[in-house]
C-alpha positions in Angstrom: 165.6 168.8 97.7 168.6 171.1 98.0 168.7 173.3 101.0 168.3 177.0 100.2 170.2 179.9 101.7 169.8 183.6 102.0 173.3 184.8 101.0 174.6 188.3 101.5 177.1 189.7 99.0 180.1 190.7 101.0 182.5 191.5 98.2 182.4 192.1 94.4 185.4 192.5 92.1 185.7 193.5 88.4 188.0 190.7 87.2 188.0 191.8 83.5 185.9 194.4 81.6 183.1 191.7 81.2 183.6 189.4 84.2 182.7 190.1 87.8 183.2 188.0 90.9 180.8 187.9 93.8 181.6 186.6 97.3 178.6 185.4 99.3 178.1 184.3 102.9 175.2 183.4 105.2 174.5 185.4 108.4 172.3 182.6 109.8 173.9 179.3 108.9 177.4 177.8 108.4 177.7 177.1 104.7 178.5 173.5 103.7 181.7 172.4 102.1 181.8 171.7 98.4 183.7 169.5 96.0 185.9 170.7 93.2 183.8 171.6 90.1 180.6 172.3 92.1 178.2 175.1 91.4 175.5 177.2 93.1 172.0 177.8 91.7 170.9 181.5 92.3 167.2 182.4 92.3 167.1 185.5 90.1 164.0 187.4 88.8 164.4 185.6 85.4 164.6 182.1 87.0 167.4 179.8 88.4 170.9 180.4 87.1 173.9 178.1 87.8 177.4 179.5 88.5 180.6 177.5 89.3 182.2 178.0 92.7 185.7 179.3 92.1 187.1 179.4 95.7 189.3 176.7 97.2 187.4 173.7 98.4 189.9 173.4 101.3 189.3 176.9 102.6 188.1 177.4 106.2 185.9 180.4 105.5 182.1 180.0 105.3 182.0 181.6 101.9 181.0 180.9 98.3 182.6 182.9 95.4 181.3 182.9 91.8 182.5 184.7 88.7 180.0 185.8 86.1 180.5 187.0 82.5 178.1 189.7 81.3 177.0 188.3 78.0 175.0 191.5 77.1 171.4 190.2 77.2 169.5 192.7 79.2 167.0 190.1 80.3 169.6 187.6 81.3 170.9 186.6 84.7 174.5 187.8 84.0 173.4 191.4 83.2 171.1 191.4 86.3 174.1 190.4 88.5 176.4 192.9 86.9 174.1 195.9 87.1 171.7 195.3 89.9 173.5 193.2 92.6 175.9 195.1 94.9 177.7 194.6 98.2 175.2 194.2 101.0 172.4 192.7 98.8 170.9 189.3 99.6 170.3 186.5 97.1 168.5 183.3 97.6 170.6 180.3 96.5 170.5 176.5 96.6 173.3 173.9 96.5 176.1 173.4 96.2 175.7 170.6 93.6 178.3 168.9 91.5 177.8 167.5 88.0 181.4 168.0 87.1 183.6 166.4 89.8 187.2 165.5 89.7 187.7 161.8 88.9 189.9 160.4 91.5 190.7 157.3 89.5 192.5 159.4 86.8 196.3 159.0 86.5 196.5 162.5 85.0 194.1 165.4 84.6 194.0 167.6 81.6 191.8 170.8 81.9 190.8 172.5 78.7 189.2 175.9 79.1 188.1 178.8 77.0 186.8 182.2 78.2 184.5 182.0 81.2 184.9 178.2 81.0 187.8 178.7 83.4 185.5 179.0 86.4 185.0 175.3 87.4 188.7 174.7 86.9 189.8 177.2 89.6 188.4 175.0 92.4 189.7 171.9 90.6 193.2 173.2 90.4 193.3 174.1 94.1 192.0 170.7 94.9 194.4 168.8 92.7 197.4 170.9 93.9 196.3 170.2 97.5 196.1 166.5 96.8 199.4 166.4 95.0 197.7 165.0 91.8 199.2 165.6 88.4 197.3 168.0 86.2 197.8 170.6 83.4 195.6 173.5 82.4 195.4 174.7 78.7 193.5 178.0 78.7 192.4 179.7 75.5 191.5 183.4 75.4 191.4 186.4 73.1 194.1 188.3 75.0 195.9 188.5 78.4 193.7 191.6 79.2 190.5 189.6 78.6 191.8 186.4 80.3 190.0 186.0 83.7 192.3 185.2 86.6 195.4 185.2 84.4 197.7 186.6 87.1 196.3 184.3 89.8 196.8 181.2 87.7 200.3 182.3 86.6 201.3 182.9 90.3 199.8 179.7 91.8 200.2 177.2 88.9 203.2 178.3 86.9 204.3 174.9 85.9 200.9 173.4 85.2 199.4 176.2 83.0 199.7 177.1 79.3 197.9 180.0 77.8 196.8 180.4 74.1 196.4 184.0 72.8 196.9 183.3 69.1 194.7 183.0 66.1 192.0 180.3 66.2 193.7 178.0 63.6 196.9 178.0 65.5 195.2 177.4 68.8 193.3 174.5 67.3 196.5 172.9 66.0 198.4 173.2 69.3 195.5 172.0 71.5 194.9 169.0 69.2 198.6 168.2 69.5 198.3 168.4 73.3 195.4 165.9 73.2 197.4 163.5 71.0 200.3 163.4 73.5 198.6 162.3 76.7 199.6 159.3 78.8 197.2 156.3 79.3 194.8 157.0 82.1 194.4 160.7 81.4 191.0 162.2 82.0 190.0 165.2 79.9 187.8 168.0 81.4 186.4 170.6 78.9 184.5 173.8 79.6 183.9 176.9 77.4 181.7 178.0 74.6 179.6 175.3 72.9 181.6 175.4 69.7 184.9 175.0 71.6 183.5 172.1 73.6 182.0 170.3 70.6 185.3 170.6 68.6 187.5 169.1 71.3 185.1 166.5 72.6 184.6 165.3 69.0 188.4 165.3 68.5 189.0 163.3 71.7 186.5 160.7 70.6 188.2 160.4 67.2 191.5 159.8 69.0 189.9 156.9 70.9 189.5 158.4 74.4 186.8 156.3 76.2 183.6 158.1 77.0 184.2 157.6 80.7 187.5 159.6 80.4 185.8 162.7 78.9 184.0 165.2 81.1 182.4 168.5 80.2 180.0 171.0 81.8 177.4 173.2 80.2 175.1 175.6 82.0 172.9 175.9 79.0 171.2 173.0 77.3 172.6 171.8 74.0 171.1 173.9 71.1 168.1 172.1 69.7 167.5 172.8 66.0 164.6 170.4 65.3 161.0 171.5 65.8 159.5 169.7 68.8 156.5 167.5 68.0 154.0 166.0 70.5 154.4 162.4 71.3 152.9 159.9 73.8 154.5 157.7 76.5 153.4 154.7 78.5 155.0 154.4 81.9 155.3 150.6 82.5 155.2 150.6 86.3 151.9 152.5 86.5 150.4 151.6 83.1 149.6 155.2 82.5 149.8 156.7 79.0 150.8 160.3 79.0 150.5 162.8 76.1 153.5 165.2 75.8 152.7 168.4 74.0 155.1 170.2 71.7 155.7 173.0 74.3 156.1 170.5 77.2 158.9 168.2 78.3 158.4 164.6 79.1 159.5 165.4 82.7 156.7 167.9 83.1 154.1 165.6 81.5 155.0 162.7 83.8 155.1 164.8 87.0 151.7 166.3 86.1 150.3 162.8 86.0 151.6 162.1 89.4 154.6 160.0 88.3 157.4 161.1 90.6 160.5 161.5 88.4 163.3 163.2 90.3 165.1 166.1 88.6 167.8 168.8 89.2 169.3 170.8 86.3 166.4 170.5 83.7 169.1 171.0 81.0 170.2 167.5 80.2 173.6 167.7 82.0 173.2 166.0 85.4 171.3 162.7 84.7 168.9 163.0 87.7 165.8 162.6 85.6 167.0 159.5 83.7 164.4 156.8 82.8 164.8 153.4 81.1 163.4 153.1 77.6 161.5 149.9 76.9 160.7 150.5 73.3 160.3 153.3 70.8 162.5 155.9 69.1 164.1 158.6 71.2 165.4 162.0 70.0 168.3 162.6 72.4 169.2 166.2 73.4 171.2 165.6 76.5 174.9 166.0 77.1 175.1 163.4 79.8 174.5 159.9 78.5 177.1 157.9 76.5 176.1 156.5 73.1 175.8 153.0 74.7 173.6 154.3 77.5 171.3 156.1 74.9 170.3 152.7 73.6 168.4 152.0 76.8 167.9 155.3 78.6 166.8 158.9 78.1 166.8 162.1 80.1 163.2 163.3 80.4 164.0 167.0 80.9 165.3 167.6 77.3 164.9 164.4 75.2 161.8 163.5 73.3 160.1 160.6 71.7 159.0 160.0 68.1 155.4 158.8 67.9 155.0 156.5 71.0 157.5 155.4 73.7 157.3 153.0 76.6 159.5 153.9 79.6 160.1 152.7 83.1 160.8 155.3 85.8 
């Protein structure tokens, strides 16, 4: 289990009209270090919400800083943070965790961001610069005014950063050309709206990038369009057969039967709840496993079976 902290908000800043940053610290404990790409989980009234850490992993201060875009949903975590959390308030948090680390084996790092998807790359760029590793950022936004951390990025990474404030069709042409011109050994990191991520991940695969060179982060599960149906699962180690209802995940059903499957994100992005599939058809909804891995594995938090499955935890 991740350690939890009572974090006090010591600073807030309106970064753009819709994005606000929050700097948090603990008055009782020294906060742990974190890796580039890591995030915090905040315990909010509407449940746990994950936000990337944007400060420098090499900093000496015992602080965490996040940036949150207000997406306009009144019941959402972003609106709560924007309208109800102020300097001096205390928030319970756990982490840091990192499902989106920098791959040290890469010969070159290409960071592809859109909108609030810039947040994990802020710590990554500080880390890569500090380690003298080659990287480039390609940041797509609607305008300079709406582009979070534009001045900071221009000041600190002038030679590594390219911004795209043109029409969508032109952005797509130019970004695809960037992906076509990368040296062997490049690793691609993509974060932004789902449509943005899906477009360029698909294009990278069409270009022949190996799955292990493609990295993305989503803080929402992939959109599921199919109606969920109940199914059954036999867990081979215990011999137990579990019924999974349409409104229930396999992870929940297994744990209710006393089968200890570990978990973390519950969104199909971290791989913690992975199990081996012995037989049966799986409907995959994760964004973690490769196509080859999906032949033998599944993530129990989001993926489902069709009819009956046999798995081994």
